[in-house]
Structure formats: structure tokens, C-alpha cells
C-alpha positions, 0 to 999 in steps of 0.5 A, spaced: 263 156 588 264 159 581 259 165 579 253 163 574 253 165 567 249 171 565 246 167 560 239 164 560 239 157 558 235 157 552 237 150 549 230 147 546 229 139 546 236 138 548 239 142 543 245 146 544 244 154 542 250 155 538 249 162 537 250 163 544 255 159 545 259 162 540 258 169 544 261 166 550 268 169 551 274 166 554 274 170 560 267 167 561 269 160 560 275 161 565 270 164 570 265 159 570 270 153 569 271 148 575 276 150 580 279 143 579 280 144 571 287 146 571 289 140 575 287 135 570 293 132 566 294 133 559 292 127 557 285 127 561 281 127 555 285 123 550 280 116 551 274 120 553 267 117 550 261 121 548 256 118 553 248 120 552 245 121 558 239 117 560 232 119 562 231 120 569 225 119 573 223 123 579 222 119 585 221 120 593 225 115 597 227 116 605 235 116 606 238 117 613 239 124 615 247 123 615 247 120 609 243 126 605 247 131 609 254 128 607 252 128 599 249 135 600 255 138 603 259 136 597 255 142 594 250 142 588 248 136 584 248 132 590 243 128 587 247 126 581 252 124 585 247 119 589 245 117 582 252 115 580 254 111 587 247 107 586 249 106 578 256 103 580 253 099 585 248 096 580 254 095 575 258 092 580 252 087 582 251 086 574 258 083 573 259 076 573 261 073 579 268 071 579 271 064 582 273 064 589 280 061 590 280 056 595 283 059 602 290 056 603 290 053 610 295 055 616 
């Protein structure tokens, strides 16, 4: 797991601390970058879009122990990954139903 940055998060109200970001060296960026970063293809960011994060609501819900353990085993931000799975399900369910093709009889 990458080491945490020595800088304290001083951003206020969702605004980046640009002065702090300008002080970050390439070595610091490389040290804290995800291990997968060098594996990304050259055109990875070509069609990237800015996505404004939505406001999250803190809740409490019960989940099977093995499901929780599986997500936790993935490391930090397991709750964000759980949210991503739920979001994918919601978006799939919201898509218009595709017409079913009749089955061919044998």
C-alpha cells in the first residue's frame, strides 16, 4: 500500500489548495500514486469526462458477513466500491427493458 502524503488535507469547501499542490514534487506524486498507474494504456484519459461527485448520505444497513469481508479485503474505500456496485445495479434497472426475442424451438 502506498505511503500517505505528508501534507494535511487543508482544502476548504471542496476547493483544492493550489499552493500546496504546487509544492508537491514529482517524487511525492510517484510515491503516492497507485501501483496500477504505469499499467494504464496511453489513451486511457483520451475520452475522460469530469464527473461531479454526488452528495452521499450516511446510513446504517446490515449486510452478510462474507460480503462485507470480501469488500474489506480489497483495502481502503471498500464502502465506495460497495456504492459503485449498487449504483451500477440501479442504472441497469433504470434502463428501458429490451424486447425479448422469441426462442427457437428445437
